[in-house]
Each structure stands twice: as C-alpha cells, then as structure tokens.
C-alpha positions in Angstrom: 55.5 -60.3 155.9 56.0 -57.3 158.2 57.6 -57.8 161.6 57.1 -54.8 163.9 57.9 -53.8 167.4 56.8 -51.1 169.9 58.6 -50.0 173.1 58.9 -46.9 175.3 61.4 -44.9 177.3 60.5 -42.4 180.0 57.4 -44.0 181.5 58.6 -43.6 185.1 60.5 -40.2 185.4 59.3 -37.1 187.1 60.8 -34.8 184.4 61.1 -34.9 180.6 59.1 -36.5 177.9 57.5 -40.0 177.4 58.7 -41.5 174.1 57.0 -44.5 172.5 59.0 -45.9 169.5 58.0 -48.2 166.7 60.1 -50.1 164.1 58.9 -52.4 161.3 60.8 -54.5 158.8 59.5 -56.1 155.6 60.7 -59.7 155.1 60.3 -60.6 151.5 61.1 -64.3 151.6 59.8 -67.3 153.6 56.3 -68.2 154.7 54.6 -65.3 156.4 52.1 -67.7 157.9 54.7 -69.8 159.7 54.5 -69.8 163.5 58.3 -69.5 163.8 59.2 -65.9 163.1 62.4 -64.9 161.4 65.3 -63.7 163.6 66.6 -60.5 162.1 69.7 -60.6 164.3 70.6 -63.9 162.7 70.0 -62.6 159.2 72.1 -59.5 159.8 74.7 -61.2 162.0 77.6 -60.0 159.8 76.9 -56.3 160.8 74.4 -56.4 163.7 74.9 -58.0 167.1 73.1 -58.2 170.5 76.4 -57.7 172.1 78.9 -54.8 172.1 81.6 -55.2 169.5 84.9 -53.8 170.7 86.2 -53.4 167.2 83.2 -51.3 166.1 82.5 -53.5 163.1 78.9 -54.3 164.1 75.9 -52.3 165.3 74.9 -53.0 168.9 71.1 -53.6 168.8 69.4 -54.7 172.0 67.3 -53.4 174.8 68.3 -49.8 175.3 69.2 -50.5 178.9 72.0 -52.7 177.6 73.1 -50.4 174.8 73.0 -47.1 176.8 74.7 -46.3 180.1 75.4 -43.0 181.8 79.1 -43.8 181.5 79.1 -44.7 177.8 76.5 -42.1 176.8 74.4 -42.3 173.7 77.3 -43.2 171.3 76.1 -46.7 170.5 72.4 -45.8 170.5 73.1 -43.0 168.1 75.2 -45.1 165.7 72.7 -47.9 165.5 69.6 -45.7 165.1 71.1 -43.3 162.5 72.5 -46.1 160.5 69.2 -48.1 160.5 67.3 -44.9 159.6 69.6 -44.1 156.7 68.8 -47.5 155.2 65.0 -47.2 155.6 62.7 -47.1 152.7 59.5 -45.7 154.1 56.7 -43.8 152.5 57.5 -40.4 151.1 56.8 -37.2 152.9 54.1 -36.4 150.3 52.4 -39.7 151.2 52.6 -38.8 154.8 51.1 -35.4 154.2 48.1 -37.0 152.7 47.7 -39.2 155.8 47.1 -37.0 158.8 46.8 -40.0 161.1 50.4 -41.2 160.5 52.6 -40.7 163.5 55.6 -39.3 161.7 57.1 -37.8 158.6 59.2 -41.0 158.3 62.6 -41.6 156.9 65.5 -39.4 155.9 65.7 -41.6 152.8 69.2 -42.9 152.1 71.1 -40.2 154.0 71.8 -39.4 157.6 69.9 -36.6 159.4 72.3 -33.8 160.2 70.3 -31.9 162.9 68.3 -33.0 165.8 65.3 -31.0 164.6 65.5 -32.8 161.3 65.6 -36.1 163.0 62.6 -35.1 165.1 60.7 -33.9 162.1 61.5 -37.2 160.4 60.6 -39.7 163.1 58.2 -37.7 165.3 56.8 -34.9 163.1 53.6 -34.8 165.1 55.5 -33.4 168.1 57.5 -30.6 166.5 54.8 -27.9 167.3 54.3 -29.2 170.8 58.0 -29.1 171.6 58.3 -25.5 170.4 56.1 -24.6 173.4 58.8 -25.6 175.8 61.9 -23.3 175.9 64.0 -26.2 177.3 63.4 -28.3 174.1 64.6 -25.6 171.7 68.1 -25.8 170.1 70.8 -24.1 172.1 73.9 -22.3 171.1 76.7 -24.7 170.2 74.4 -27.7 169.9 76.0 -30.4 167.8 74.5 -33.3 166.0 75.1 -36.2 165.9 75.5 -35.9 169.6 78.5 -38.2 170.0 79.2 -39.6 166.6 80.5 -38.4 163.2 78.3 -38.5 160.2 80.8 -39.9 157.6 81.4 -43.3 159.3 77.6 -43.7 159.8 77.0 -43.0 156.2 79.6 -45.5 155.1 78.3 -48.1 157.5 74.7 -47.5 156.4 75.7 -48.3 152.8 77.2 -51.6 153.8 74.2 -52.4 156.0 71.7 -51.6 153.2 73.6 -54.1 151.0 73.4 -56.7 153.7 69.7 -56.1 154.2 69.1 -56.6 150.5 70.9 -60.0 150.7 68.8 -60.9 153.7 65.6 -59.9 152.0 64.9 -57.2 154.6 63.8 -53.6 154.4 63.2 -51.2 157.3 59.8 -49.7 156.3 58.9 -47.8 159.4 60.9 -46.1 162.1 58.9 -43.6 164.2 58.2 -42.3 167.7 55.5 -40.6 169.6 57.0 -37.9 171.8 54.7 -36.7 174.7 56.1 -33.7 176.5 55.2 -33.0 180.1 52.1 -30.8 179.8 50.6 -33.1 177.2 51.4 -36.1 179.3 49.6 -34.5 182.3 46.6 -33.8 180.1 46.4 -37.5 179.1 46.6 -38.5 182.8 43.8 -36.1 183.6 41.7 -37.7 180.8 42.5 -41.3 181.6 43.1 -41.2 185.4 45.5 -44.0 184.8 49.2 -43.9 183.8 49.1 -47.3 182.1 46.1 -46.2 180.0 48.0 -43.1 178.9 50.9 -45.2 177.8 48.7 -47.7 176.0 46.7 -44.9 174.2 50.1 -43.6 172.9 51.2 -47.0 171.7 47.9 -47.6 170.0 48.7 -44.8 167.5 51.5 -47.0 166.2 49.3 -50.1 166.3 46.6 -48.3 164.2 49.1 -47.1 161.7 50.7 -50.5 161.3 47.4 -52.2 160.8 46.0 -49.7 158.4 49.2 -49.7 156.2 50.5 -53.2 156.5 47.5 -55.3 157.8 47.3 -57.1 154.4 51.0 -58.2 154.4 51.2 -60.9 157.1 51.7 -58.3 159.9 53.1 -59.5 163.3 53.5 -56.8 166.0 55.5 -57.4 169.2 54.9 -55.0 172.1 56.6 -54.8 175.4 54.1 -55.0 178.3 52.2 -51.7 178.7 52.6 -50.3 182.2 52.2 -53.7 183.8 48.9 -54.6 182.0 48.5 -58.3 181.2 45.2 -58.5 179.3 44.6 -56.4 176.2 41.7 -58.2 174.5 38.9 -56.0 175.5 40.7 -52.9 174.4 41.8 -54.3 171.1 38.3 -55.6 170.3 36.9 -52.1 170.8 39.6 -50.3 168.8 39.6 -52.5 165.7 35.9 -53.2 165.3 36.1 -53.7 161.6 38.3 -56.8 162.1 37.3 -60.2 163.5 39.1 -60.8 166.8 40.5 -63.9 168.5 42.4 -64.3 171.8 45.2 -66.8 171.2 46.5 -66.9 174.7 46.6 -64.7 177.8 49.2 -66.0 180.2 51.4 -64.4 182.9 53.9 -62.3 180.9 52.6 -63.3 177.5 49.4 -62.3 175.7 48.7 -62.9 172.0 45.8 -61.9 169.8 44.7 -62.2 166.1 42.8 -59.8 163.9 41.2 -61.3 160.9 39.6 -59.8 157.8 39.2 -60.8 154.1 41.7 -63.6 154.5 44.4 -61.4 156.2 45.7 -62.1 159.7 47.4 -59.7 162.0 49.1 -61.1 165.1 49.6 -58.9 168.1 51.9 -60.1 170.9 52.5 -58.5 174.3 55.3 -60.1 176.3 57.9 -59.4 178.9 61.4 -58.7 177.6 60.1 -58.5 174.1 63.2 -56.5 173.1 65.3 -59.7 173.6 63.0 -61.7 171.3 62.4 -59.3 168.4 64.9 -57.0 166.9 62.3 -54.4 165.9 61.3 -54.1 169.6 64.9 -53.5 170.5 65.2 -50.8 167.9 61.9 -49.2 169.1 63.4 -49.2 172.6 66.7 -47.7 171.4 64.9 -45.0 169.3 62.8 -44.0 172.3 65.8 -43.8 174.6 67.9 -41.9 172.1 65.2 -39.3 171.5 64.6 -38.9 175.2 68.3 -38.5 176.0 68.7 -36.0 173.2 65.8 -33.9 174.5 67.0 -34.2 178.1 70.3 -32.8 176.8 68.5 -29.7 175.6 66.6 -29.6 178.9 69.8 -29.6 180.9 71.5 -27.1 178.6 68.6 -24.7 179.0 68.6 -24.7 182.8 72.4 -24.8 183.1 72.6 -21.6 180.9 70.7 -19.8 183.7 72.2 -21.7 186.6 75.8 -22.6 185.7 76.5 -24.5 188.9 73.5 -26.7 188.4 74.0 -30.5 188.3 72.2 -32.0 185.3 69.4 -34.6 185.8 68.1 -37.6 183.9 64.7 -36.7 185.3 64.0 -39.8 187.4 62.1 -39.3 190.6 64.7 -38.9 193.4 67.1 -36.8 191.4 64.2 -35.0 189.7 63.1 -33.8 193.2 66.6 -32.6 193.9 66.7 -30.8 190.5 63.4 -29.1 191.1 64.6 -27.8 194.5 67.7 -26.5 192.8 65.8 -24.5 190.1 62.8 -23.5 192.3 63.6 -19.8 192.6 64.5 -19.4 188.9 61.5 -21.3 187.5 59.2 -19.2 189.6 60.9 -16.0 188.4 60.3 -17.3 184.9 56.6 -18.0 185.6 56.8 -21.6 184.6 53.8 -23.5 185.9 54.1 -26.9 187.5 51.9 -28.6 184.9 54.3 -27.6 182.1 57.4 -28.8 183.8 56.5 -31.6 186.3 54.8 -34.8 185.5 51.9 -35.5 187.9 52.5 -39.2 188.1 
C-alpha cells in the first residue's frame, strides 16, 4: 500500500510564500485493504520519535509547530527532512521530465542535497523559474547549506535510517512541495476569489499526482483540513470523473471519501490534527515549514543587505505590517509593486 500525507505552511502570513508539502511511503507488507492503517512512528521507533530526543539519536518527526520554534530554529526540521530525503527512492529525473504534470523533480537519490537551490530543484522543481523573478529569493553572498546542520552526520544517520526502513518494509517514494510565491498567490486569489480555494487547488496538484501514479497500489491519502473547509465531496467528484466516487463520512473535523476503478480503491481522508495521526502528514508539514523558513531567510538577507538596521520578519500579519513600514521608502525606490511583495489576503 501507499500511505501519503499533505499539509501546508504559510497559509496565513502577509509576506513570503505559501508552501504545500506532500510525503508518501510504500508499505510492502500487511493487508492494504485493512481499516487499521500502519503506524510508521511505531515501525521506525528505534530511529524516529514524535518527541525531541535530547541525545540526538532519533529524528524528531511531528507537526512542524512542535518541531520548529523561533528559539530552536530549523535545526531539527532540517535534520529530519534531509535524512528522510536521502533515503527516498522516488522516480528518476528522466521519468519526471517525461511527466510534465509531476509537481517536483523528486529525490536527491541516496545523498544529501548540498545547496538550497539543489533542494528546491529536487522537491519543488516547478517553482525554480518563478522564484528567479523575486530578487529576495535568490542566493545571497555567504549563504550556507544546510542552514544549521552539518552534512556528514546527516549522511551517516540516513544510512542507518534506510537500513531500518528496509527492516520495516517501508520506502519513502515521494517527497515534494508546491511553492507559491507572493505574486502567483495573488493571481490565484484573483482567479478563485477565495483563499481556501486557492489552498485546495494547490493541494490538488499533489492529490492528482498521487492518484495517477499510485492509485493502483492501495493508496490512502491523509490531508489536514484545507482552510477550514469541512466538505470536499463535490470538488473531488468533479476532479476525478474517471473514478467512481463514494462519501464514507462527513463529520465535524473528519471527512472521508473513496475513489473506485477497476478493482482499485483510493481512500482520501481530511481531518483535524492529521499530522498527529499520520507520519507522512507530519513530514509534509515539516517540509513545508522548512522550505518556507529557508526562503524567508533569503528574504530577510536581501532586505537587510540594503537596510542593515532592519529587524527581520517571519512575515505574519502584525509584524509584516511593521516590516513593510520599515522598508517602505527603499522598496518604492526599487520600484517593487505591492502585488509582487504583499499578499492580498
């Protein structure tokens, strides 16, 4: 079976990109039709934990809000994401090149990416051209990568993790993100007139990819709730017309659906706090947060180079307004339009 998860970071801020991540694991033992889904945390408990390990012997994998903090920085996010990515066995770049609908160029193979641009090309290849149109998302002098970790320990840990995954009959087959910079996000809002719809239409790119590639392998997809939406049946029915469609349940905080075709069943589950129930959702959340934080690092470096006394921002509304006031004169000197810098909702 394939167990997949989708989650986002950056839905609410005034500045910076929206990132929607996706992670999928292949589970090669057990009954894929069983109602009780495998717990990947339990299978990988020797090296992966929901909780922070003080001795550093386990990866911390959970909701990104629990793994990341302004005080701790991205250190644990980075270690977990780069180690998981280094174990992943996704489709080759050549296969990706033949499939223009695929969201990303996929895995670094069995090595760790050594530049942020390499990571972006690997997990969010669709966005590389878009990001070049923003001077604040270009590499800056002295940029280091990884941001807060060293590569050698990550490589060593990834080797051990890959061996543990093999014992547990697990493979990470997909780790990717959709990165939507400010101007593209505003264009989506203009088209949909609804912020939740813009988020859902971004997540659907992952859904479509998963169903096309893995729909015959007992696919189960967990998604965190999309912008407060509770019912998804009508949208899914329209998007996947070549599948039969069933509503399993639509309750407060939990909606579940089935797609059926030629004896294959795809389960799609939207629920609150999905990242606590499904490890691929937690990893999707962590990938999204890590990429957003990395790009916001570039964002702040760009503006600080021109205004050395400027206090950096995470981009959320109140502090984002302060930041815009602080850079107002400079950005107007540079001729930067509001639509390229400021998210309209």
